[in-house]
Phi, psi and omega in degrees: 000121186285141179291141180254107183263123179245143167237124183244123192229141174191205181234153181308131176106346185268351179085026178299314182296313177305312181307312182290329175299315170302315179298313181300316184289325173301311179301320175302310183301332177276358178091015178271163166278133188225138178227148185206140179217133173247132179251114190253104176295259172263087195279047174247175176304117186098348180276159179284142176220134187231131170244121175263129168229132180227136179246140172185186177291308173222116183249133182262322185243138174286343184272126176295134174297153178304132172080009184242014179293113176280321179231117178254127175241106187254127177278355183201144190298321182296322183295326175301306185302322177300336186240014179301330185296337181271352179277133173299152174302330177278358187287179178236129183246126175237121187231130170292138184291353188287145174244124172243119186276122179296163181307318174301327174290304181307326185263008179073015181272344178215172183238143179281145184291151181290161174308322187288320180299314185301308181312306183296318179296316180295316186285345178263006181258312192236161178293321185223135182233135167236114177269104198255135174273054192299323178293320180294322179291325180288321176296327178298346172247009170110359179197110181298342178296340187266019176302324177300321180286321178302316184287327178287327175296317173302310175306318182304327175299353185257009177234160181272030177254129185302141183300331176308324192282316181293315177297329170297317177302311181301317177297335181275340193256334188253154175303138186307325183285357179245002178308304183307303180305319178295317176302316181300317181298314181299317174293330173298315178293324178292316182292324181297326181287332181294332184276355183263000000 
């Protein structure tokens, strides 16, 4: 069994760490050996956050080797661009359509890449690209903060692990008062992918 490598990237406040915890727990529930590591740059709102998750028969390191990412899950478009070099040519990219402008862009000292640059860069990197309106889907159920779970729902549809396994992990990982909202968000992402 070949190791499956995930890279989950976003900015502080988007739920990247929770998403990588859920990915690790789902892998364990599915019978994989799992390793996970979160790299928190400026782990405040707006700072880069990166989660490495690896599923396999025997996994020795939590860090995905350079150029070996099977699934890049990007919570923000610029964060997707920053990590394209780590994705295999046979890899899959799921990217939230949201743009969060870094301080240099907000202050006018740099420019955010154009939609054309983003599109071209994504298309020449991976086998499959899914541009997901995660914020819109999350807002559709009442809370933009569950965009991370919308993205996991979308990702889940690419695996033969039953939705019930993912939902059980969600129930175990999120506060009880938010369980129903998170299950709804997961299903929104999963249903969106069925239409693709």
